BATISE-502069 format. One record per residue (C-alpha): residue number from 1; residue in three letters; x, y, z. Coordinates in nm, 3 decimals, padded with zeros to 5 digits. Layout:
# residues N
<atom num="NUM" residuo="ALA" east="X" north="Y" up="Z"/>
...
***
This chain:
# residues 164
<atom num="1" residuo="MET" east="-00.313" north="-01.457" up="00.182"/>
<atom num="2" residuo="ILE" east="-00.248" north="-01.360" up="00.543"/>
<atom num="3" residuo="MET" east="-00.427" north="-01.061" up="00.696"/>
<atom num="4" residuo="THR" east="-00.400" north="-00.876" up="01.023"/>
<atom num="5" residuo="VAL" east="-00.609" north="-00.583" up="01.146"/>
<atom num="6" residuo="LYS" east="-00.536" north="-00.478" up="01.500"/>
<atom num="7" residuo="ILE" east="-00.625" north="-00.177" up="01.714"/>
<atom num="8" residuo="LEU" east="-00.323" north="-00.114" up="01.933"/>
<atom num="9" residuo="GLY" east="-00.478" north="00.132" up="02.175"/>
<atom num="10" residuo="GLN" east="-00.648" north="00.462" up="02.245"/>
<atom num="11" residuo="ASN" east="-00.462" north="00.770" up="02.364"/>
<atom num="12" residuo="LYS" east="-00.576" north="01.037" up="02.612"/>
<atom num="13" residuo="THR" east="-00.733" north="01.252" up="02.339"/>
<atom num="14" residuo="GLY" east="-00.959" north="00.966" up="02.229"/>
<atom num="15" residuo="THR" east="-00.783" north="00.876" up="01.905"/>
<atom num="16" residuo="PHE" east="-00.696" north="00.518" up="01.821"/>
<atom num="17" residuo="CYS" east="-00.387" north="00.373" up="01.660"/>
<atom num="18" residuo="ALA" east="-00.389" north="00.049" up="01.464"/>
<atom num="19" residuo="THR" east="-00.210" north="-00.165" up="01.210"/>
<atom num="20" residuo="VAL" east="-00.332" north="-00.325" up="00.890"/>
<atom num="21" residuo="SER" east="-00.124" north="-00.589" up="00.715"/>
<atom num="22" residuo="ARG" east="-00.169" north="-00.821" up="00.416"/>
<atom num="23" residuo="THR" east="00.085" north="-01.076" up="00.297"/>
<atom num="24" residuo="MET" east="00.068" north="-01.270" up="-00.029"/>
<atom num="25" residuo="MET" east="00.299" north="-01.519" up="-00.197"/>
<atom num="26" residuo="ILE" east="00.356" north="-01.449" up="-00.565"/>
<atom num="27" residuo="ASP" east="00.527" north="-01.699" up="-00.793"/>
<atom num="28" residuo="SER" east="00.753" north="-01.440" up="-00.950"/>
<atom num="29" residuo="GLN" east="01.103" north="-01.299" up="-00.903"/>
<atom num="30" residuo="VAL" east="01.159" north="-00.997" up="-00.681"/>
<atom num="31" residuo="SER" east="01.288" north="-00.795" up="-00.978"/>
<atom num="32" residuo="ASP" east="00.966" north="-00.857" up="-01.174"/>
<atom num="33" residuo="ILE" east="00.750" north="-00.752" up="-00.880"/>
<atom num="34" residuo="TRP" east="00.971" north="-00.451" up="-00.814"/>
<atom num="35" residuo="GLY" east="00.925" north="-00.347" up="-01.176"/>
<atom num="36" residuo="ILE" east="00.561" north="-00.282" up="-01.088"/>
<atom num="37" residuo="VAL" east="00.573" north="-00.188" up="-00.718"/>
<atom num="38" residuo="GLY" east="00.881" north="00.033" up="-00.762"/>
<atom num="39" residuo="ASP" east="00.702" north="00.251" up="-01.019"/>
<atom num="40" residuo="TYR" east="00.591" north="00.512" up="-00.765"/>
<atom num="41" residuo="THR" east="00.335" north="00.674" up="-00.994"/>
<atom num="42" residuo="GLY" east="00.222" north="00.351" up="-01.161"/>
<atom num="43" residuo="LEU" east="-00.039" north="00.264" up="-00.899"/>
<atom num="44" residuo="ALA" east="-00.330" north="00.265" up="-01.146"/>
<atom num="45" residuo="ASN" east="-00.174" north="-00.045" up="-01.303"/>
<atom num="46" residuo="TRP" east="-00.235" north="-00.261" up="-00.997"/>
<atom num="47" residuo="VAL" east="-00.390" north="-00.077" up="-00.700"/>
<atom num="48" residuo="ASP" east="-00.767" north="-00.105" up="-00.656"/>
<atom num="49" residuo="GLY" east="-00.981" north="00.200" up="-00.733"/>
<atom num="50" residuo="ILE" east="-00.711" north="00.436" up="-00.862"/>
<atom num="51" residuo="GLU" east="-00.775" north="00.644" up="-01.173"/>
<atom num="52" residuo="LYS" east="-00.427" north="00.799" up="-01.199"/>
<atom num="53" residuo="THR" east="-00.122" north="00.905" up="-01.001"/>
<atom num="54" residuo="VAL" east="00.074" north="01.224" up="-01.071"/>
<atom num="55" residuo="SER" east="00.430" north="01.295" up="-00.962"/>
<atom num="56" residuo="LEU" east="00.471" north="01.607" up="-00.746"/>
<atom num="57" residuo="SER" east="00.850" north="01.603" up="-00.723"/>
<atom num="58" residuo="LYS" east="01.167" north="01.596" up="-00.932"/>
<atom num="59" residuo="VAL" east="01.253" north="01.266" up="-00.762"/>
<atom num="60" residuo="LYS" east="01.041" north="00.999" up="-00.933"/>
<atom num="61" residuo="ASN" east="01.124" north="00.651" up="-00.798"/>
<atom num="62" residuo="ASP" east="01.331" north="00.692" up="-00.485"/>
<atom num="63" residuo="PHE" east="01.339" north="00.832" up="-00.133"/>
<atom num="64" residuo="GLY" east="01.171" north="01.175" up="-00.131"/>
<atom num="65" residuo="ALA" east="00.937" north="01.111" up="-00.424"/>
<atom num="66" residuo="ALA" east="00.595" north="01.274" up="-00.390"/>
<atom num="67" residuo="ARG" east="00.272" north="01.169" up="-00.559"/>
<atom num="68" residuo="LYS" east="-00.090" north="01.275" up="-00.580"/>
<atom num="69" residuo="ILE" east="-00.328" north="00.983" up="-00.613"/>
<atom num="70" residuo="HIS" east="-00.662" north="01.037" up="-00.787"/>
<atom num="71" residuo="PHE" east="-00.915" north="00.769" up="-00.692"/>
<atom num="72" residuo="LYS" east="-01.208" north="00.673" up="-00.914"/>
<atom num="73" residuo="ASP" east="-01.449" north="00.792" up="-00.643"/>
<atom num="74" residuo="GLY" east="-01.304" north="01.146" up="-00.659"/>
<atom num="75" residuo="ALA" east="-01.084" north="01.124" up="-00.348"/>
<atom num="76" residuo="GLN" east="-00.728" north="01.257" up="-00.370"/>
<atom num="77" residuo="VAL" east="-00.438" north="01.159" up="-00.146"/>
<atom num="78" residuo="ILE" east="-00.086" north="01.304" up="-00.131"/>
<atom num="79" residuo="GLU" east="00.197" north="01.070" up="-00.029"/>
<atom num="80" residuo="TYR" east="00.574" north="01.096" up="00.016"/>
<atom num="81" residuo="ALA" east="00.830" north="00.814" up="-00.004"/>
<atom num="82" residuo="VAL" east="01.013" north="00.812" up="00.330"/>
<atom num="83" residuo="GLY" east="01.200" north="00.485" up="00.284"/>
<atom num="84" residuo="TRP" east="01.326" north="00.318" up="-00.032"/>
<atom num="85" residuo="LYS" east="01.552" north="00.021" up="-00.099"/>
<atom num="86" residuo="GLU" east="01.534" north="-00.109" up="-00.455"/>
<atom num="87" residuo="ASN" east="01.405" north="-00.468" up="-00.482"/>
<atom num="88" residuo="ASP" east="01.337" north="-00.467" up="-00.108"/>
<atom num="89" residuo="TYR" east="01.082" north="-00.211" up="00.019"/>
<atom num="90" residuo="ILE" east="00.904" north="00.122" up="-00.019"/>
<atom num="91" residuo="SER" east="00.776" north="00.315" up="00.283"/>
<atom num="92" residuo="TYR" east="00.554" north="00.617" up="00.248"/>
<atom num="93" residuo="ILE" east="00.336" north="00.854" up="00.446"/>
<atom num="94" residuo="ALA" east="00.009" north="01.020" up="00.349"/>
<atom num="95" residuo="THR" east="-00.004" north="01.389" up="00.431"/>
<atom num="96" residuo="SER" east="-00.355" north="01.471" up="00.309"/>
<atom num="97" residuo="GLY" east="-00.673" north="01.316" up="00.178"/>
<atom num="98" residuo="LEU" east="-00.733" north="01.041" up="00.433"/>
<atom num="99" residuo="PRO" east="-00.967" north="01.065" up="00.734"/>
<atom num="100" residuo="LEU" east="-00.666" north="01.005" up="00.960"/>
<atom num="101" residuo="GLN" east="-00.420" north="01.200" up="01.172"/>
<atom num="102" residuo="GLY" east="-00.141" north="00.971" up="01.057"/>
<atom num="103" residuo="TYR" east="-00.073" north="00.702" up="00.797"/>
<atom num="104" residuo="HIS" east="00.258" north="00.526" up="00.732"/>
<atom num="105" residuo="ALA" east="00.279" north="00.219" up="00.509"/>
<atom num="106" residuo="THR" east="00.544" north="-00.016" up="00.376"/>
<atom num="107" residuo="ILE" east="00.538" north="-00.260" up="00.087"/>
<atom num="108" residuo="SER" east="00.818" north="-00.512" up="00.125"/>
<atom num="109" residuo="LEU" east="00.940" north="-00.800" up="-00.090"/>
<atom num="110" residuo="THR" east="01.110" north="-01.111" up="00.049"/>
<atom num="111" residuo="THR" east="01.245" north="-01.400" up="-00.157"/>
<atom num="112" residuo="ARG" east="01.111" north="-01.735" up="-00.040"/>
<atom num="113" residuo="THR" east="01.168" north="-02.091" up="-00.160"/>
<atom num="114" residuo="LYS" east="00.858" north="-02.085" up="-00.380"/>
<atom num="115" residuo="GLY" east="00.836" north="-01.727" up="-00.502"/>
<atom num="116" residuo="THR" east="00.829" north="-01.389" up="-00.336"/>
<atom num="117" residuo="GLN" east="00.641" north="-01.277" up="-00.027"/>
<atom num="118" residuo="VAL" east="00.480" north="-00.936" up="-00.073"/>
<atom num="119" residuo="LYS" east="00.377" north="-00.767" up="00.249"/>
<atom num="120" residuo="TRP" east="00.178" north="-00.442" up="00.262"/>
<atom num="121" residuo="SER" east="00.154" north="-00.310" up="00.616"/>
<atom num="122" residuo="SER" east="00.052" north="00.020" up="00.769"/>
<atom num="123" residuo="PHE" east="00.026" north="00.209" up="01.095"/>
<atom num="124" residuo="LEU" east="-00.274" north="00.442" up="01.125"/>
<atom num="125" residuo="ILE" east="-00.390" north="00.703" up="01.376"/>
<atom num="126" residuo="SER" east="-00.762" north="00.784" up="01.378"/>
<atom num="127" residuo="GLU" east="-00.903" north="01.129" up="01.312"/>
<atom num="128" residuo="SER" east="-01.192" north="01.088" up="01.556"/>
<atom num="129" residuo="SER" east="-01.261" north="00.880" up="01.863"/>
<atom num="130" residuo="ASP" east="-01.547" north="00.673" up="01.718"/>
<atom num="131" residuo="LYS" east="-01.412" north="00.320" up="01.748"/>
<atom num="132" residuo="ASN" east="-01.674" north="00.161" up="01.521"/>
<atom num="133" residuo="GLU" east="-01.607" north="00.410" up="01.239"/>
<atom num="134" residuo="PHE" east="-01.234" north="00.350" up="01.274"/>
<atom num="135" residuo="LEU" east="-01.284" north="-00.027" up="01.266"/>
<atom num="136" residuo="GLN" east="-01.488" north="00.009" up="00.946"/>
<atom num="137" residuo="PHE" east="-01.210" north="00.219" up="00.794"/>
<atom num="138" residuo="LEU" east="-00.952" north="-00.045" up="00.894"/>
<atom num="139" residuo="GLU" east="-01.164" north="-00.317" up="00.733"/>
<atom num="140" residuo="SER" east="-01.191" north="-00.112" up="00.412"/>
<atom num="141" residuo="MET" east="-00.811" north="-00.063" up="00.411"/>
<atom num="142" residuo="ASP" east="-00.766" north="-00.437" up="00.457"/>
<atom num="143" residuo="MET" east="-00.994" north="-00.510" up="00.160"/>
<atom num="144" residuo="PHE" east="-00.815" north="-00.240" up="-00.044"/>
<atom num="145" residuo="TYR" east="-00.480" north="-00.409" up="00.023"/>
<atom num="146" residuo="ALA" east="-00.624" north="-00.756" up="-00.048"/>
<atom num="147" residuo="LYS" east="-00.782" north="-00.662" up="-00.383"/>
<atom num="148" residuo="SER" east="-00.472" north="-00.474" up="-00.492"/>
<atom num="149" residuo="LEU" east="-00.238" north="-00.764" up="-00.406"/>
<atom num="150" residuo="VAL" east="-00.463" north="-01.006" up="-00.597"/>
<atom num="151" residuo="THR" east="-00.448" north="-00.773" up="-00.899"/>
<atom num="152" residuo="LEU" east="-00.067" north="-00.755" up="-00.866"/>
<atom num="153" residuo="LYS" east="-00.044" north="-01.134" up="-00.851"/>
<atom num="154" residuo="GLN" east="-00.272" north="-01.178" up="-01.154"/>
<atom num="155" residuo="LYS" east="-00.081" north="-00.917" up="-01.353"/>
<atom num="156" residuo="LEU" east="00.251" north="-01.089" up="-01.281"/>
<atom num="157" residuo="GLU" east="00.116" north="-01.437" up="-01.353"/>
<atom num="158" residuo="LYS" east="-00.022" north="-01.314" up="-01.686"/>
<atom num="159" residuo="GLN" east="00.309" north="-01.138" up="-01.762"/>
<atom num="160" residuo="ASN" east="00.513" north="-01.451" up="-01.676"/>
<atom num="161" residuo="LYS" east="00.288" north="-01.692" up="-01.863"/>
<atom num="162" residuo="LEU" east="00.467" north="-01.849" up="-02.156"/>
<atom num="163" residuo="PRO" east="00.285" north="-01.854" up="-02.489"/>
<atom num="164" residuo="PRO" east="00.161" north="-02.200" up="-02.600"/>
***
């Protein structure tokens, strides 16, 4: 698994912007992975710490879909799909519930010789100017992505395992 956490800079108001990215190879077809990742409200099936996800829009699994994520710790986040190409990528923004001014993320799938590369990357803008707090948040996002991708991989490997 490849990870990248990088603070890109600080603006004049004292907020920071950064990226977090995790990439994992999964020995599975894009369509099988998309069957899980493309279920916009199915996050509790593979994303770490989520209790449930509720649809907030008529659009369910496409550009414009809205969801409210209920985390096991009580936190709630609202997100909107702002980019969608079936079997390729989902991009979304969070509009509430995170200690950030801005959050945009993309989960993309790329066919490789030995499986599929799943990349989860995000661009974040800090709420406050405390660099250490922001770095801690970035590290927690990185671990969140890592645990979730491991769960996705395990779920797919179990699903693809042939019975003896």
